[in-house]
C-alpha angles and dihedrals in degrees: 000000000000120000125189116228130189122195124191104188116216141116081282101039117201117218125183127181122197122190123237089270092050097255117144111256102167140002121179143155111222126202135168131237090205112111103197126074130251088025089061092051092051092047091052092048093049092050093047095047097043092093101035121102138193094261096052119106107229129195119186126190112254123235120280096230095184094057121115134192142075095295097057096086089049091051091051092047093052092043094051095046090051091049092047091051092048089051093047090052093049093245112146117219138185120223115221118197113233091242092053091049090053093044092049090055102037112012091248122091095200104048123131119256094249090052088064095064098082098040091050091050094046094048101040106008088239124140136173135165089226119082087200090060092043091053091047089051092054090046090054088051089051089052089051093047092051093048105034124047111241144145111287131181120244090254092051090053088049091050091052091056088071093051115097101227 
Protein backbone atom coordinates (compact mmCIF):
# COMPACT_ATOMS: atom_id res chain seq x y z
CA UNK A 1 0.00 0.00 0.00
CA UNK A 2 1.45 3.31 -1.11
CA UNK A 3 1.21 6.33 1.13
CA UNK A 4 2.10 9.88 0.12
CA UNK A 5 4.32 11.77 2.50
CA UNK A 6 5.30 15.43 2.53
CA UNK A 7 8.20 16.73 4.62
CA UNK A 8 8.90 20.42 5.20
CA UNK A 9 12.30 20.44 6.96
CA UNK A 10 12.79 23.09 9.62
CA UNK A 11 13.39 23.43 13.36
CA UNK A 12 9.67 22.66 13.45
CA UNK A 13 9.42 20.07 10.68
CA UNK A 14 6.02 19.54 9.11
CA UNK A 15 5.11 15.97 8.18
CA UNK A 16 1.89 14.92 6.45
CA UNK A 17 0.84 11.40 5.49
CA UNK A 18 -1.91 10.76 2.97
CA UNK A 19 -3.35 7.31 2.39
CA UNK A 20 -3.37 5.61 -1.00
CA UNK A 21 -6.76 7.18 -1.71
CA UNK A 22 -5.52 10.65 -0.70
CA UNK A 23 -7.24 10.81 2.68
CA UNK A 24 -5.35 12.53 5.47
CA UNK A 25 -3.86 10.00 7.87
CA UNK A 26 -1.47 12.13 9.86
CA UNK A 27 -0.34 15.75 10.12
CA UNK A 28 2.23 16.81 12.70
CA UNK A 29 4.86 19.41 13.41
CA UNK A 30 7.97 17.81 14.91
CA UNK A 31 10.59 19.60 16.99
CA UNK A 32 13.49 18.48 19.14
CA UNK A 33 14.24 19.14 22.79
CA UNK A 34 17.95 18.59 22.11
CA UNK A 35 19.97 21.79 22.42
CA UNK A 36 23.20 20.91 20.61
CA UNK A 37 23.63 20.59 16.87
CA UNK A 38 24.07 18.11 15.17
CA UNK A 39 22.37 16.05 17.92
CA UNK A 40 19.20 18.11 17.38
CA UNK A 41 19.29 17.46 13.61
CA UNK A 42 19.67 13.71 14.14
CA UNK A 43 16.84 13.66 16.69
CA UNK A 44 14.53 15.47 14.25
CA UNK A 45 15.44 13.07 11.44
CA UNK A 46 14.83 10.01 13.61
CA UNK A 47 11.43 11.32 14.69
CA UNK A 48 10.43 12.19 11.12
CA UNK A 49 11.57 8.89 9.66
CA UNK A 50 10.18 6.65 12.39
CA UNK A 51 6.93 6.16 10.48
CA UNK A 52 8.18 6.16 6.87
CA UNK A 53 8.59 2.93 4.92
CA UNK A 54 10.19 1.76 1.70
CA UNK A 55 6.93 1.81 -0.27
CA UNK A 56 5.97 5.36 0.68
CA UNK A 57 6.26 8.13 -1.90
CA UNK A 58 8.10 10.99 -0.22
CA UNK A 59 8.40 14.60 -1.31
CA UNK A 60 10.66 16.94 0.62
CA UNK A 61 10.84 20.69 0.18
CA UNK A 62 14.00 21.75 -1.61
CA UNK A 63 16.43 24.27 -0.21
CA UNK A 64 15.67 27.96 -0.53
CA UNK A 65 19.04 28.95 -1.95
CA UNK A 66 18.31 32.68 -1.99
CA UNK A 67 17.51 32.86 1.73
CA UNK A 68 19.65 34.86 4.11
CA UNK A 69 19.88 35.11 7.87
CA UNK A 70 21.12 33.26 10.91
CA UNK A 71 18.73 30.32 10.52
CA UNK A 72 19.81 29.34 7.00
CA UNK A 73 22.70 27.10 8.08
CA UNK A 74 20.37 25.36 10.55
CA UNK A 75 17.82 24.77 7.78
CA UNK A 76 20.52 23.28 5.55
CA UNK A 77 21.80 21.10 8.39
CA UNK A 78 18.36 19.69 9.15
CA UNK A 79 17.62 19.23 5.45
CA UNK A 80 20.86 17.38 4.73
CA UNK A 81 20.58 15.08 7.75
CA UNK A 82 17.02 14.16 6.71
CA UNK A 83 18.16 13.45 3.14
CA UNK A 84 21.13 11.40 4.32
CA UNK A 85 18.91 9.31 6.60
CA UNK A 86 16.36 8.73 3.83
CA UNK A 87 19.20 7.63 1.57
CA UNK A 88 20.75 5.36 4.23
CA UNK A 89 17.40 3.64 4.75
CA UNK A 90 16.85 3.12 1.03
CA UNK A 91 13.83 5.43 0.93
CA UNK A 92 13.59 7.31 -2.34
CA UNK A 93 12.46 10.91 -2.20
CA UNK A 94 11.61 13.66 -4.61
CA UNK A 95 12.85 17.16 -4.01
CA UNK A 96 10.32 19.90 -4.73
CA UNK A 97 11.61 23.46 -5.16
CA UNK A 98 9.84 25.99 -2.89
CA UNK A 99 8.49 27.87 -5.93
CA UNK A 100 7.00 24.66 -7.37
CA UNK A 101 5.34 23.85 -4.04
CA UNK A 102 3.73 27.31 -3.97
CA UNK A 103 2.73 27.16 -7.62
CA UNK A 104 1.18 23.69 -7.22
CA UNK A 105 -1.01 25.03 -4.40
CA UNK A 106 -1.82 28.54 -5.62
CA UNK A 107 -0.82 29.03 -9.25
CA UNK A 108 1.88 31.49 -8.20
CA UNK A 109 5.43 30.42 -7.44
CA UNK A 110 6.30 33.51 -5.44
CA UNK A 111 3.38 33.96 -3.06
CA UNK A 112 3.80 34.54 0.66
CA UNK A 113 3.15 31.65 3.06
CA UNK A 114 0.01 33.24 4.51
CA UNK A 115 -1.37 33.70 0.97
CA UNK A 116 -1.42 29.90 0.62
CA UNK A 117 -3.98 29.34 3.39
CA UNK A 118 -7.14 30.02 1.38
CA UNK A 119 -6.11 28.26 -1.87
CA UNK A 120 -5.13 25.12 0.08
CA UNK A 121 -8.46 25.16 1.89
CA UNK A 122 -10.47 25.78 -1.29
CA UNK A 123 -8.70 23.06 -3.28
CA UNK A 124 -8.41 20.32 -0.64
CA UNK A 125 -10.48 21.50 2.39
CA UNK A 126 -7.32 21.30 4.49
CA UNK A 127 -6.35 23.83 7.10
CA UNK A 128 -3.65 24.15 9.73
CA UNK A 129 -2.27 26.97 11.84
CA UNK A 130 1.25 25.80 10.96
CA UNK A 131 2.78 26.86 7.66
CA UNK A 132 5.17 23.89 8.04
CA UNK A 133 2.23 21.48 8.10
CA UNK A 134 0.52 23.30 5.22
CA UNK A 135 3.68 23.03 3.11
CA UNK A 136 4.04 19.34 4.03
CA UNK A 137 0.41 18.79 3.01
CA UNK A 138 1.03 20.30 -0.44
CA UNK A 139 4.20 18.19 -0.76
CA UNK A 140 2.17 15.05 0.00
CA UNK A 141 -0.31 16.13 -2.72
CA UNK A 142 2.61 16.58 -5.12
CA UNK A 143 3.79 13.03 -4.30
CA UNK A 144 0.29 11.77 -5.04
CA UNK A 145 0.06 13.72 -8.31
CA UNK A 146 3.39 12.34 -9.52
CA UNK A 147 2.47 8.76 -8.66
CA UNK A 148 -1.24 8.49 -9.30
CA UNK A 149 -2.94 9.80 -12.48
CA UNK A 150 -5.48 12.49 -11.67
CA UNK A 151 -7.00 15.71 -12.89
CA UNK A 152 -4.56 18.59 -12.50
CA UNK A 153 -4.89 22.26 -13.30
CA UNK A 154 -2.65 23.81 -15.96
CA UNK A 155 -0.60 25.55 -13.24
CA UNK A 156 -0.17 22.29 -11.32
CA UNK A 157 1.14 20.58 -14.46
CA UNK A 158 3.48 23.52 -14.96
CA UNK A 159 4.70 23.28 -11.35
CA UNK A 160 5.46 19.57 -11.76
CA UNK A 161 7.73 20.28 -14.75
CA UNK A 162 10.24 21.83 -12.33
CA UNK A 163 10.20 18.79 -10.05
CA UNK A 164 13.00 16.30 -10.62
CA UNK A 165 11.07 13.01 -10.64
